N, CA, C and O atoms as CSV, one atom per row, in Angstrom:
chain,resi,resn,atom,element,x,y,z
A,1,MET,N,N,87.883,107.576,76.663
A,1,MET,CA,C,86.484,106.952,76.989
A,1,MET,C,C,85.904,108.083,77.505
A,1,MET,O,O,86.457,108.728,78.396
A,2,VAL,N,N,84.739,108.419,76.986
A,2,VAL,CA,C,83.855,109.870,77.503
A,2,VAL,C,C,82.212,109.342,77.687
A,2,VAL,O,O,81.705,108.578,76.866
A,3,THR,N,N,81.567,109.795,78.724
A,3,THR,CA,C,80.366,109.842,78.754
A,3,THR,C,C,79.510,110.797,77.897
A,3,THR,O,O,79.987,111.674,77.176
A,4,HIS,N,N,78.431,110.582,78.022
A,4,HIS,CA,C,77.622,111.234,77.186
A,4,HIS,C,C,76.093,111.467,77.754
A,4,HIS,O,O,75.476,110.555,78.304
A,5,THR,N,N,75.639,112.567,77.593
A,5,THR,CA,C,74.252,112.903,78.058
A,5,THR,C,C,73.073,112.073,77.241
A,5,THR,O,O,73.190,111.741,76.061
A,6,PRO,N,N,71.980,111.810,78.022
A,6,PRO,CA,C,70.865,111.122,77.198
A,6,PRO,C,C,70.525,111.546,75.731
A,6,PRO,O,O,69.950,110.868,74.879
A,7,GLN,N,N,71.022,112.855,75.624
A,7,GLN,CA,C,70.668,113.512,74.323
A,7,GLN,C,C,71.991,113.340,73.388
A,7,GLN,O,O,72.026,113.923,72.304
A,8,GLY,N,N,72.961,112.618,73.774
A,8,GLY,CA,C,74.171,112.390,72.910
A,8,GLY,C,C,75.400,113.426,73.099
A,8,GLY,O,O,76.426,113.373,72.421
A,9,ILE,N,N,75.176,114.280,74.013
A,9,ILE,CA,C,76.082,115.401,74.331
A,9,ILE,C,C,77.315,114.735,75.079
A,9,ILE,O,O,77.077,114.011,76.046
A,10,PRO,N,N,78.701,114.963,74.645
A,10,PRO,CA,C,79.756,114.357,75.391
A,10,PRO,C,C,79.611,115.070,76.664
A,10,PRO,O,O,79.349,116.266,76.795
A,11,GLY,N,N,79.873,113.931,77.882
A,11,GLY,CA,C,80.179,114.651,78.932
A,11,GLY,C,C,81.533,114.473,79.803
A,11,GLY,O,O,82.560,114.973,79.343
A,12,ASP,N,N,81.577,113.886,80.856
A,12,ASP,CA,C,82.863,113.675,81.575
A,12,ASP,C,C,83.810,112.612,80.915
A,12,ASP,O,O,83.252,111.731,80.260
A,13,PRO,N,N,85.013,112.594,81.000
A,13,PRO,CA,C,85.867,111.462,80.432
A,13,PRO,C,C,85.872,110.293,81.715
A,13,PRO,O,O,85.673,110.562,82.900
A,14,ILE,N,N,86.103,109.172,81.244
A,14,ILE,CA,C,86.312,108.149,82.138
A,14,ILE,C,C,87.749,107.876,82.577
A,14,ILE,O,O,88.639,107.393,81.877
A,15,ASN,N,N,87.847,108.341,84.108
A,15,ASN,CA,C,89.424,108.225,84.309
A,15,ASN,C,C,89.532,107.217,85.675
A,15,ASN,O,O,90.539,107.323,86.375
A,16,VAL,N,N,88.663,106.411,85.975
A,16,VAL,CA,C,88.879,105.581,87.009
A,16,VAL,C,C,87.774,104.430,86.815
A,16,VAL,O,O,86.576,104.659,86.649
A,17,GLY,N,N,88.369,103.145,86.860
A,17,GLY,CA,C,87.651,102.069,87.204
A,17,GLY,C,C,87.795,101.135,88.353
A,17,GLY,O,O,88.878,100.778,88.817
A,18,LEU,N,N,86.525,100.734,88.815
A,18,LEU,CA,C,86.699,100.048,89.912
A,18,LEU,C,C,86.164,98.797,89.802
A,18,LEU,O,O,85.212,98.624,89.041
A,19,VAL,N,N,86.773,97.596,90.652
A,19,VAL,CA,C,86.776,96.515,90.703
A,19,VAL,C,C,86.089,96.055,92.119
A,19,VAL,O,O,86.630,96.530,93.118
A,20,GLY,N,N,85.054,95.258,92.317
A,20,GLY,CA,C,84.598,94.946,93.523
A,20,GLY,C,C,83.039,94.703,93.625
A,20,GLY,O,O,82.309,94.977,92.673
A,21,THR,N,N,82.576,94.209,94.745
A,21,THR,CA,C,81.144,94.015,94.677
A,21,THR,C,C,80.518,95.462,95.029
A,21,THR,O,O,81.312,96.289,95.479
A,22,GLU,N,N,79.257,95.821,94.875
A,22,GLU,CA,C,78.793,97.279,95.344
A,22,GLU,C,C,78.815,97.320,96.906
A,22,GLU,O,O,78.876,98.464,97.357
A,23,LYS,N,N,78.781,96.383,97.760
A,23,LYS,CA,C,78.799,96.659,98.974
A,23,LYS,C,C,80.221,96.890,99.302
A,23,LYS,O,O,80.428,97.737,100.172
A,24,GLU,N,N,81.344,96.238,98.719
A,24,GLU,CA,C,82.648,96.606,98.848
A,24,GLU,C,C,83.208,98.216,98.504
A,24,GLU,O,O,83.852,98.986,99.216
A,25,VAL,N,N,82.754,98.352,97.308
A,25,VAL,CA,C,82.868,99.805,96.750
A,25,VAL,C,C,82.239,100.979,97.825
A,25,VAL,O,O,82.850,101.945,98.281
A,26,VAL,N,N,81.126,100.669,98.026
A,26,VAL,CA,C,80.284,101.609,99.024
A,26,VAL,C,C,81.108,101.750,100.213
A,26,VAL,O,O,81.434,102.860,100.633
A,27,HIS,N,N,81.483,100.581,100.812
A,27,HIS,CA,C,82.306,100.655,102.057
A,27,HIS,C,C,83.688,101.359,101.779
A,27,HIS,O,O,84.058,102.250,102.544
A,28,ALA,N,N,84.495,100.967,100.658
A,28,ALA,CA,C,85.658,101.590,100.748
A,28,ALA,C,C,85.395,103.377,100.501
A,28,ALA,O,O,86.070,104.226,101.084
A,29,PHE,N,N,84.482,103.637,99.701
A,29,PHE,CA,C,84.353,105.031,99.788
A,29,PHE,C,C,83.833,105.667,100.988
A,29,PHE,O,O,84.224,106.788,101.314
A,30,ALA,N,N,82.984,105.027,101.657
A,30,ALA,CA,C,82.712,105.648,103.154
A,30,ALA,C,C,83.795,105.799,103.994
A,30,ALA,O,O,84.025,106.886,104.525
A,31,VAL,N,N,84.610,104.653,104.205
A,31,VAL,CA,C,85.944,104.751,104.865
A,31,VAL,C,C,86.747,105.959,104.467
A,31,VAL,O,O,87.327,106.677,105.281
A,32,ALA,N,N,86.746,106.136,103.185
A,32,ALA,CA,C,87.823,107.587,102.741
A,32,ALA,C,C,86.991,108.738,102.834
A,32,ALA,O,O,87.391,109.773,102.301
A,33,GLY,N,N,85.575,108.719,103.601
A,33,GLY,CA,C,84.857,109.887,103.687
A,33,GLY,C,C,83.937,110.344,102.590
A,33,GLY,O,O,83.242,111.323,102.863
A,34,TRP,N,N,83.807,109.800,101.374
A,34,TRP,CA,C,82.774,110.020,100.573
A,34,TRP,C,C,81.368,109.683,100.949
A,34,TRP,O,O,81.105,108.815,101.781
A,35,ASP,N,N,80.496,110.373,100.334
A,35,ASP,CA,C,79.107,109.937,100.496
A,35,ASP,C,C,78.328,109.681,99.115
A,35,ASP,O,O,78.502,110.383,98.119
A,36,THR,N,N,77.476,108.623,99.176
A,36,THR,CA,C,76.768,108.510,97.876
A,36,THR,C,C,75.832,109.673,97.493
A,36,THR,O,O,75.155,110.253,98.341
A,37,ALA,N,N,75.818,110.003,96.140
A,37,ALA,CA,C,74.923,111.017,96.086
A,37,ALA,C,C,73.436,110.814,95.939
A,37,ALA,O,O,73.070,109.781,95.379
A,38,ASP,N,N,72.563,111.645,96.359
A,38,ASP,CA,C,71.256,111.389,96.446
A,38,ASP,C,C,70.515,111.144,95.047
A,38,ASP,O,O,71.052,111.708,94.094
A,39,ALA,N,N,69.619,110.556,94.834
A,39,ALA,CA,C,68.675,110.257,93.516
A,39,ALA,C,C,68.163,111.806,93.175
A,39,ALA,O,O,68.118,112.745,93.969
A,40,VAL,N,N,67.812,111.804,91.861
A,40,VAL,CA,C,67.153,112.996,91.407
A,40,VAL,C,C,65.604,113.029,91.772
A,40,VAL,O,O,64.928,112.216,91.141
A,41,THR,N,N,64.959,113.794,92.644
A,41,THR,CA,C,63.822,113.952,92.781
A,41,THR,C,C,63.127,115.022,92.748
A,41,THR,O,O,63.749,116.000,92.334
A,42,LEU,N,N,61.981,115.203,93.057
A,42,LEU,CA,C,61.478,116.634,93.345
A,42,LEU,C,C,62.021,117.414,94.403
A,42,LEU,O,O,62.292,118.613,94.334
A,43,ARG,N,N,62.202,116.469,95.648
A,43,ARG,CA,C,62.686,117.105,96.760
A,43,ARG,C,C,64.110,117.547,96.692
A,43,ARG,O,O,64.464,118.580,97.261
A,44,THR,N,N,64.823,116.904,96.112
A,44,THR,CA,C,66.181,117.030,95.856
A,44,THR,C,C,66.497,117.933,94.925
A,44,THR,O,O,67.625,118.413,95.036
A,45,ALA,N,N,65.665,118.399,93.815
A,45,ALA,CA,C,65.846,119.477,92.850
A,45,ALA,C,C,65.452,120.643,93.636
A,45,ALA,O,O,66.017,121.699,93.352
A,46,ILE,N,N,64.380,120.646,94.797
A,46,ILE,CA,C,64.294,121.768,95.428
A,46,ILE,C,C,65.423,122.151,96.383
A,46,ILE,O,O,65.846,123.279,96.637
A,47,ASP,N,N,65.779,121.090,96.808
A,47,ASP,CA,C,67.276,121.142,97.751
A,47,ASP,C,C,68.430,121.957,97.279
A,47,ASP,O,O,69.119,122.775,97.889
A,48,ILE,N,N,68.481,121.494,95.914
A,48,ILE,CA,C,69.756,121.934,94.852
A,48,ILE,C,C,69.363,123.497,94.705
A,48,ILE,O,O,70.296,124.277,94.894
A,49,GLY,N,N,68.045,124.078,94.379
A,49,GLY,CA,C,67.695,125.265,94.213
A,49,GLY,C,C,67.884,126.171,95.461
A,49,GLY,O,O,68.303,127.324,95.365
A,50,GLU,N,N,67.558,125.592,96.615
A,50,GLU,CA,C,67.929,126.331,97.751
A,50,GLU,C,C,69.178,126.612,98.228
A,50,GLU,O,O,69.522,127.662,98.771
A,51,SER,N,N,70.032,125.385,97.952
A,51,SER,CA,C,71.405,125.685,98.189
A,51,SER,C,C,72.182,126.656,97.464
A,51,SER,O,O,73.206,127.148,97.937
A,52,VAL,N,N,71.689,126.968,96.240
A,52,VAL,CA,C,72.033,127.905,95.142
A,52,VAL,C,C,71.658,129.172,95.841
A,52,VAL,O,O,72.562,129.999,95.960
A,53,LEU,N,N,70.468,129.468,96.328
A,53,LEU,CA,C,69.759,130.772,96.445
A,53,LEU,C,C,70.332,131.370,97.860
A,53,LEU,O,O,70.581,132.562,98.042
A,54,PHE,N,N,70.525,130.138,99.003
A,54,PHE,CA,C,71.250,130.521,100.060
A,54,PHE,C,C,72.622,130.285,100.307
A,54,PHE,O,O,73.117,130.260,101.434
A,55,SER,N,N,73.255,130.107,99.206
A,55,SER,CA,C,74.633,129.648,99.302
A,55,SER,C,C,75.051,128.731,100.467
A,55,SER,O,O,75.924,129.062,101.269
A,56,ARG,N,N,74.524,127.808,100.511
A,56,ARG,CA,C,74.804,126.830,101.500
A,56,ARG,C,C,75.013,125.468,100.795
A,56,ARG,O,O,74.320,125.204,99.812
A,57,PRO,N,N,76.047,124.487,101.306
A,57,PRO,CA,C,76.336,123.238,100.723
A,57,PRO,C,C,75.097,122.338,100.881
A,57,PRO,O,O,74.200,122.371,101.724
A,58,TYR,N,N,75.335,121.401,99.671
A,58,TYR,CA,C,74.424,120.382,99.739
A,58,TYR,C,C,75.709,118.978,99.104
A,58,TYR,O,O,76.063,118.571,97.997
A,59,PRO,N,N,76.011,118.679,100.392
A,59,PRO,CA,C,77.081,117.665,100.137
A,59,PRO,C,C,76.735,116.213,99.466
A,59,PRO,O,O,77.540,115.400,99.013
A,60,ASP,N,N,75.581,116.134,99.518
A,60,ASP,CA,C,74.866,114.886,98.748
A,60,ASP,C,C,74.186,115.173,97.652
A,60,ASP,O,O,73.246,114.445,97.332
A,61,ALA,N,N,74.413,115.889,97.153
A,61,ALA,CA,C,73.395,116.585,95.674
A,61,ALA,C,C,73.542,115.311,94.726
A,61,ALA,O,O,74.455,114.487,94.776
A,62,PRO,N,N,72.609,115.319,93.976
A,62,PRO,CA,C,72.356,114.231,92.928
A,62,PRO,C,C,73.266,114.697,91.840
A,62,PRO,O,O,73.423,115.909,91.698
A,63,VAL,N,N,73.916,113.805,91.014
A,63,VAL,CA,C,74.814,114.029,89.857
A,63,VAL,C,C,73.965,114.031,88.821
A,63,VAL,O,O,72.825,113.567,88.827
A,64,SER,N,N,74.588,114.619,87.817
A,64,SER,CA,C,74.030,114.652,86.378
A,64,SER,C,C,74.035,113.201,85.663
A,64,SER,O,O,75.103,112.599,85.550
A,65,ARG,N,N,72.978,112.719,85.242
A,65,ARG,CA,C,73.113,111.347,84.622
A,65,ARG,C,C,73.706,111.392,83.260
A,65,ARG,O,O,73.309,112.068,82.311
A,66,LEU,N,N,74.814,110.492,83.306
A,66,LEU,CA,C,75.688,110.255,82.095
A,66,LEU,C,C,75.667,109.020,81.852
A,66,LEU,O,O,75.667,108.156,82.729
A,67,LEU,N,N,75.646,108.780,80.466
A,67,LEU,CA,C,75.781,107.144,79.977
A,67,LEU,C,C,77.071,106.955,79.387
A,67,LEU,O,O,77.698,107.839,78.803
A,68,PHE,N,N,77.446,105.773,79.559
A,68,PHE,CA,C,78.667,105.003,78.686
A,68,PHE,C,C,77.968,104.005,78.118
A,68,PHE,O,O,77.124,103.316,78.690
A,69,GLU,N,N,78.352,103.913,76.864
A,69,GLU,CA,C,77.822,102.982,75.885
A,69,GLU,C,C,76.526,102.625,76.203
A,69,GLU,O,O,76.231,101.438,76.345
A,70,GLY,N,N,75.569,103.676,76.356
A,70,GLY,CA,C,74.130,103.587,76.916
A,70,GLY,C,C,73.827,103.234,78.102
A,70,GLY,O,O,72.615,103.158,78.303
A,71,ARG,N,N,74.563,102.968,79.044
A,71,ARG,CA,C,74.441,102.689,80.410
A,71,ARG,C,C,74.623,103.609,81.428
A,71,ARG,O,O,75.738,104.127,81.465
A,72,ALA,N,N,73.845,103.933,82.232
A,72,ALA,CA,C,73.996,104.951,83.549
A,72,ALA,C,C,74.927,104.514,84.314
A,72,ALA,O,O,75.281,103.354,84.103
A,73,GLN,N,N,75.603,105.267,85.409
A,73,GLN,CA,C,76.617,104.789,86.162
A,73,GLN,C,C,75.825,103.809,87.359
A,73,GLN,O,O,74.704,104.228,87.647
A,74,ASP,N,N,76.133,102.946,87.865
A,74,ASP,CA,C,75.754,102.121,88.887
A,74,ASP,C,C,75.807,102.990,90.247
A,74,ASP,O,O,74.758,103.048,90.889
A,75,LEU,N,N,76.797,103.585,90.678
A,75,LEU,CA,C,77.007,104.426,91.747
A,75,LEU,C,C,77.597,106.026,91.740
A,75,LEU,O,O,78.607,106.173,91.051
A,76,ALA,N,N,77.268,106.795,92.178
A,76,ALA,CA,C,77.729,108.060,92.303
A,76,ALA,C,C,78.128,108.698,93.641
A,76,ALA,O,O,77.267,108.642,94.518
A,77,PHE,N,N,79.446,109.373,93.984
A,77,PHE,CA,C,80.258,109.711,95.057
A,77,PHE,C,C,80.421,111.116,94.944
A,77,PHE,O,O,80.465,111.823,93.937
A,78,GLU,N,N,80.502,111.403,96.151
A,78,GLU,CA,C,81.039,112.946,96.210
A,78,GLU,C,C,81.416,113.124,97.580
A,78,GLU,O,O,81.870,114.203,97.961
C-alpha cells in the first residue's frame, strides 16, 4: 500500500495503522513526545524557508499532502 501525491506520483508506503478515536491517538502521540504537524499556510511556508536559510529546526513543520485511495491523512505527527 502506497500513498500518492495529488498529481498521482507515488509517495510514502503505509507501514502503520492506528485504531482509536482522534482524541486517543493525539493523546498517545503526545505522551510519546510527538507533536502534530502544522497546517500548510503562507506563514508556515515562510517558516520552512527561514528554517532552511538559517539552519534552524522547525519541529512542527507541515508534512507533504499525500493521499491514500484519494483521501488525505487525518493526522500528521513529527
